[in-house]
C-alpha positions as CSV (number, residue, x, y, z in Angstrom):
1,M,9.7,19.5,7.2
2,E,6.0,18.7,6.9
3,K,5.4,14.9,6.4
4,C,3.8,14.1,3.1
5,I,2.4,11.4,0.8
6,L,4.5,10.7,-2.3
7,V,2.9,9.9,-5.6
8,P,5.2,8.9,-8.5
9,H,3.4,9.6,-11.7
10,D,4.1,8.3,-15.2
11,F,1.5,10.3,-17.1
12,T,-0.9,7.4,-17.4
13,E,-4.4,6.8,-16.2
14,V,-3.3,4.6,-13.3
15,G,-1.1,7.6,-12.1
16,D,-4.3,9.6,-11.9
17,F,-5.9,6.8,-9.9
18,A,-3.0,7.0,-7.5
19,I,-3.7,10.7,-6.9
20,E,-7.3,9.9,-6.0
21,H,-6.2,7.4,-3.4
22,A,-3.6,9.8,-2.1
23,Y,-6.1,12.6,-1.8
24,M,-8.4,10.4,0.2
25,I,-5.6,9.7,2.7
26,S,-4.4,13.3,2.5
27,K,-7.9,14.6,3.4
28,A,-8.0,12.4,6.5
29,T,-4.4,12.9,7.6
30,K,-4.1,16.6,6.7
31,T,-0.8,16.1,4.9
32,P,0.3,17.4,1.5
33,I,0.8,15.3,-1.7
34,H,4.1,15.4,-3.6
35,L,3.6,14.5,-7.3
36,L,6.9,13.2,-8.8
37,H,8.0,12.3,-12.3
38,I,11.4,11.0,-13.2
39,V,12.9,12.0,-16.6
40,K,15.9,10.7,-18.5
41,N,17.2,14.0,-19.8
42,E,17.7,17.3,-17.9
43,N,16.0,19.2,-20.8
44,D,12.7,17.4,-20.1
45,I,12.3,18.6,-16.5
46,V,10.5,21.9,-17.3
47,T,8.0,20.1,-19.7
48,A,7.4,17.4,-17.2
49,E,6.7,19.8,-14.3
50,E,4.3,21.7,-16.6
51,K,2.4,18.5,-17.3
52,L,2.3,17.6,-13.6
53,S,1.0,21.1,-12.8
54,K,-1.8,20.7,-15.3
55,I,-2.7,17.3,-13.8
56,A,-2.7,18.8,-10.3
57,E,-4.8,21.7,-11.4
58,K,-7.3,19.5,-13.2
59,F,-7.6,17.2,-10.2
60,N,-7.9,20.1,-7.7
61,K,-10.7,21.8,-9.7
62,D,-13.3,21.0,-7.1
63,K,-11.0,19.9,-4.3
64,D,-8.7,21.5,-1.7
65,A,-5.7,19.2,-1.9
66,K,-2.2,20.7,-1.3
67,I,-0.2,19.2,-4.2
68,I,3.5,19.9,-4.8
69,V,4.9,18.9,-8.2
70,T,8.5,18.0,-9.0
71,A,10.4,16.4,-11.9
72,R,13.8,14.9,-11.4
73,K,16.5,13.4,-13.7
74,G,17.9,10.1,-12.7
75,N,17.4,6.4,-12.2
76,L,13.7,5.7,-11.7
77,F,14.1,3.4,-8.8
78,K,16.8,5.3,-6.9
79,E,15.5,8.8,-7.5
80,I,11.9,8.0,-6.2
81,Y,13.4,6.7,-2.9
82,K,15.9,9.6,-2.7
83,Y,13.2,12.1,-3.2
84,G,10.9,10.4,-0.7
85,L,13.5,10.7,2.0
86,E,14.2,14.3,1.1
87,V,10.5,15.4,1.6
88,D,10.0,13.1,4.6
89,A,7.3,11.0,2.9
90,Y,5.7,8.5,5.3
91,L,3.7,6.8,2.6
92,A,3.8,6.4,-1.2
93,V,0.9,5.7,-3.5
94,M,1.6,4.5,-7.0
95,G,-0.5,3.3,-10.0
96,T,0.5,-0.1,-11.3
97,H,-0.3,-1.8,-14.6
98,G,-1.0,-5.2,-13.1
99,I,0.6,-8.6,-13.3
100,K,2.6,-7.8,-16.5
101,N,4.5,-5.1,-14.6
102,I,4.9,-6.8,-11.2
103,K,8.7,-7.0,-11.5
104,K,9.0,-3.3,-12.3
105,A,6.6,-2.2,-9.6
106,M,8.5,-4.3,-7.0
107,K,11.8,-2.8,-8.0
108,V,10.4,0.6,-7.1
109,V,8.7,-0.6,-3.9
110,K,11.7,-2.6,-2.6
111,K,13.9,0.4,-2.9
112,L,11.8,2.4,-0.5
113,V,12.8,0.3,2.5
114,K,11.4,2.8,5.0
115,I,8.4,4.0,3.1
116,P,5.3,1.7,2.7
117,F,3.7,1.7,-0.8
118,I,0.0,1.5,-1.7
119,L,-0.4,0.1,-5.2
120,V,-3.6,0.8,-7.1
121,Q,-5.0,-0.1,-10.5
122,S,-8.4,1.5,-10.2
123,P,-9.9,4.7,-8.8
124,V,-11.3,4.8,-5.3
125,I,-14.2,2.3,-5.6
126,Y,-15.0,1.1,-2.1
127,G,-14.6,4.3,-0.2
128,E,-12.2,4.8,2.7
129,Y,-9.9,2.1,4.0
130,S,-12.4,0.9,6.7
131,K,-12.0,-2.9,6.0
132,V,-8.4,-4.0,6.0
133,L,-7.6,-7.6,5.0
134,V,-4.4,-8.9,6.5
135,P,-2.9,-12.2,5.3
136,L,-0.7,-13.3,8.2
137,D,2.2,-15.8,8.1
138,Y,4.8,-17.2,10.5
139,E,7.5,-14.7,9.7
140,K,8.2,-12.4,12.6
141,S,8.5,-9.4,10.3
142,S,4.8,-9.6,9.5
143,R,4.0,-8.2,13.0
144,I,4.7,-4.7,11.6
145,K,1.3,-5.0,9.8
146,A,-0.4,-4.8,13.2
147,Q,1.0,-1.3,13.7
148,W,-0.2,-0.2,10.3
149,I,-3.7,-1.4,11.1
150,V,-3.6,0.9,14.1
151,Y,-2.4,3.7,11.9
152,L,-5.2,3.2,9.3
153,N,-7.7,2.9,12.1
154,T,-6.7,6.3,13.5
155,F,-8.1,8.0,10.4
156,F,-10.6,5.6,8.8
157,K,-11.9,3.7,11.9
158,S,-10.6,0.6,10.2
159,N,-11.6,-3.0,11.2
160,A,-9.1,-5.8,10.6
161,F,-9.8,-9.1,9.0
162,I,-7.0,-11.5,9.6
163,L,-6.4,-14.5,7.3
164,T,-4.1,-17.4,8.2
165,H,-3.6,-21.0,7.1
166,T,-2.7,-24.1,9.1
167,E,1.1,-24.8,9.1
168,K,2.1,-28.4,9.3
169,D,5.6,-27.7,10.4
170,S,5.7,-27.3,14.2
171,Y,8.2,-24.4,14.2
172,K,6.1,-22.4,11.6
173,S,2.9,-23.3,13.4
174,K,4.3,-22.0,16.7
175,S,5.6,-18.8,15.1
176,L,2.3,-18.2,13.4
177,S,0.4,-18.6,16.7
178,S,2.8,-16.2,18.3
179,N,2.3,-13.6,15.5
180,L,-1.4,-14.0,15.7
181,K,-1.4,-13.4,19.5
182,F,0.8,-10.4,19.1
183,M,-1.6,-8.9,16.6
184,Q,-4.7,-9.7,18.6
185,D,-3.2,-8.3,21.8
186,L,-2.3,-5.0,20.1
187,L,-5.7,-4.7,18.4
188,N,-7.5,-5.5,21.7
189,K,-5.4,-2.9,23.4
190,E,-6.2,-0.3,20.8
191,L,-9.9,-1.3,20.9
192,I,-9.9,-2.2,17.2
193,D,-12.5,-4.7,16.0
194,Y,-11.2,-7.7,14.1
195,E,-12.2,-11.0,12.8
196,W,-9.9,-14.0,12.3
197,K,-10.3,-16.8,9.7
198,N,-8.0,-19.8,9.5
199,L,-7.7,-22.0,6.4
200,D,-6.7,-25.6,5.8
201,S,-3.2,-25.8,4.4
202,S,-4.5,-27.5,1.3
203,K,-6.2,-24.3,0.1
204,N,-4.7,-22.0,-2.5
205,F,-3.9,-19.1,-0.2
206,A,-3.8,-16.5,-2.9
207,D,-7.2,-17.4,-4.2
208,E,-8.6,-17.6,-0.7
209,I,-7.3,-14.1,0.0
210,Y,-9.6,-12.7,-2.7
211,S,-12.5,-15.0,-1.9
212,F,-12.3,-13.6,1.6
213,A,-11.8,-10.0,0.3
214,E,-15.0,-10.4,-1.7
215,E,-16.9,-11.9,1.2
216,I,-16.1,-9.0,3.6
217,Q,-15.9,-6.3,0.8
218,A,-12.4,-5.4,1.8
219,N,-11.2,-2.0,0.5
220,I,-7.4,-2.6,1.1
221,I,-5.1,-5.6,1.5
222,L,-2.1,-5.3,3.7
223,I,0.9,-7.5,2.9
224,M,4.6,-7.7,3.2
225,T,6.4,-6.6,0.1
226,H,8.3,-9.9,-0.4
227,N,4.9,-11.7,-0.4
228,Y,3.3,-9.5,-3.1
229,R,4.6,-11.2,-6.2
230,E,4.2,-14.7,-4.7
231,Y,0.5,-14.1,-3.8
232,I,-0.4,-12.4,-7.1
233,K,1.3,-14.9,-9.3
234,A,-0.5,-17.7,-7.5
235,I,-4.0,-16.4,-8.3
236,K,-5.8,-18.9,-10.5
237,K,-9.4,-17.7,-10.7
238,I,-10.4,-15.1,-13.3
239,E,-12.8,-13.4,-11.0
240,H,-10.1,-13.0,-8.4
241,L,-7.7,-11.5,-11.0
242,E,-10.5,-8.9,-11.7
243,L,-10.9,-8.2,-8.0
244,Y,-7.1,-7.8,-7.7
245,K,-7.4,-4.9,-10.2
246,K,-9.9,-3.1,-8.0
247,I,-8.6,-3.5,-4.4
248,P,-5.5,-1.4,-3.5
249,I,-2.6,-3.3,-1.9
250,M,-0.5,-1.8,0.8
251,C,3.1,-3.2,0.7
252,V,5.3,-3.0,3.7
253,N,9.0,-3.8,3.6
254,K,10.6,-5.8,6.4
255,R,12.7,-2.8,7.5
256,T,9.8,-0.4,7.6
257,D,9.5,1.2,11.0
258,I,6.3,3.1,11.5
259,F,7.6,5.1,14.4
260,K,10.6,6.4,12.5
261,S,8.6,7.1,9.3
262,G,6.2,9.2,11.3
263,G,3.1,7.1,11.1
264,F,2.0,7.9,14.6
265,N,3.1,11.6,14.7
């Protein structure tokens, strides 16, 4: 089966934004887009697929995207993941309604343990994903982000901007240094340009993420799924909350394996 990009759509404006981002990726990767809507009643499937078809047709008016539409009955969180596995999706793009719906968004994303999610709230603003901001911590699982930088670079010639903060605990400090070296070694091996910035531990890391994002004009932020809620809830500055709405966030689960999910194929 041909690998694809999955876009769960809830018939809202942010769902349309997700299609825009998926199209940008699809155009670069030459993979189709699967547009999915989950209904509560079997009788609503035909109507939902007709609505999806109209959305796809309208979007494709002056484009050449390959979009497959499907409506399914079932539990929203389980059915999206089940469908994603069925169609061999290696990536999902979903519109989110911001901080007020973080919990719901995370329930969807965490179910897709093998499929990374890109969450968007705005249309494509900054162009292709050429500047990837990567907050890096001491957990070993965060190394998977290095592989996704390589993947994004394959299609968008992405540069990486690594952000860390000083750990006072000796174990965490040593683990962070090891993760940083792992990432730097891989990026050097793949000839990917990167910058690294380290912050004092007294800084509000969440706010610093967006200060740095504004400084470098990042067009995507790559984080582990379990950090998403923590980082977003910790944002204090109004201007950073506004920036959060504009920059897509790529969430990667701990169990995501880029090789198994087809990222390098």
